N, C-alpha and C positions, 0 to 999 in steps of 0.2 A: 748675816744679811740684815739690813735695817728694815724696820717697819714702823708706820705711824700709828700713834695711839691718840685718840681725841682727848684733850685736856679736861673733859667733863665740866663744861660750864665756865671754864677759866678763859676760854677764847684762844687757847694756845694748843698747838700740836706738840707732842713729844715723840722723839725718835728713839726706839729701843734697838740696840745692837747686841747680838750675841758674839762675844769676842772669845778667842781661844788661846790658852797657854798650853802648848803641847807637853807631853810627858817628858820629864827630865829637863825642861826649860824653865826660864824665869820670865821671859818677855812675851807679851801677847801679840796677836796680829794687830793690824792697824785699823783705827777708826778715822774716817774722814768726817770731821765735825761741820764742815762748810760754815754756815751762819748759825750754828748751834753752839750752846755751851753745856758742858757736862754738868748735870745736876744731881746725879746719884748713880749707884751701882749696887747690884745684888751678888753676893758671894755664893758660890756653889757649896753644897753640903760637905764635900770631901776636901775642901781647900786646906792645904797644909802650911802655907806661908802665914806669917803673923803681921805682915805689913804690905802695903801697896804704895809704890811710888809711880811716877809718870814720866814718860819721855815725850817730848813734843818736837814737831818739825813744821816749818812754814811751807815746805815744798814737797814733802814726802820722801826726800832723799837722805838728809842728814838729821839724825835724832840726838837730842841732848836731854839731860835731866831737867825737869820742870821745877823752877824756883818761884817762890812768892815775892811780893814787894819788899819783904824784910830780908831777902837774900837767904832764905831757908828752903831747903829742898822740900817740895810738897809731898807729904807722907801721911798715910792714914793707917792707923793700927786696926787690923781686921781680924775677924774670926769667921769660921764657916757658917753658912746659912743665915747671914745677916744682911740687911739693906742699909747702905750708908748714903747720907745726903751730903753733898758738897755744894759750895757756892758757885753757880755758873759763871759769875763775874771773874772768878779766879782762872777761868779757862778762856777768857776773851783773848783773841790773838793767836790761839793754838788752832791750826787747821787740821793737822794730822796728830793723832795721839796713840800712844801705846801704854798699857798697864805693865808694871814690873813687880813680880812677887819677890818678897824678901828671901825666899829660898826656892830651890828647884822643886817643881811639882812632881809627885810620884806617878801621876797619870794625867791624861788630858783633862783640863778644867775649862769650863765655860762660865764666864762672867757676863751678866746682863748689865749693860750700861744704859743709862737714860739721859738724853740730852733734850734741851728745849730751845726754841727760837730765841735769839738775842735781839730780834727786831721788835 
């Protein structure tokens, strides 16, 4: 469930979503970014995957891997209990987003994603 966090003097609001990857799965539930751009995410303490890739959809029905302008799959090498910053401009045009772990998770994992207004 998303919630707003005041940007602390920056004049922007941030939306924080708790997204879940279920036990034995690699793909998270869906984030509706609306007019937001993903700008960071926090990995849970017991995360077992070593990378995160993303799947995007313009309509919430069909998801495909997210690629950057260099035609490279967007991937972040991750470790447990770390916060990662990403460029929100890289997520412009993505309405619906899913996180994909590089390996199946041994238990339910909750990642906190942070998005900010693109306007």
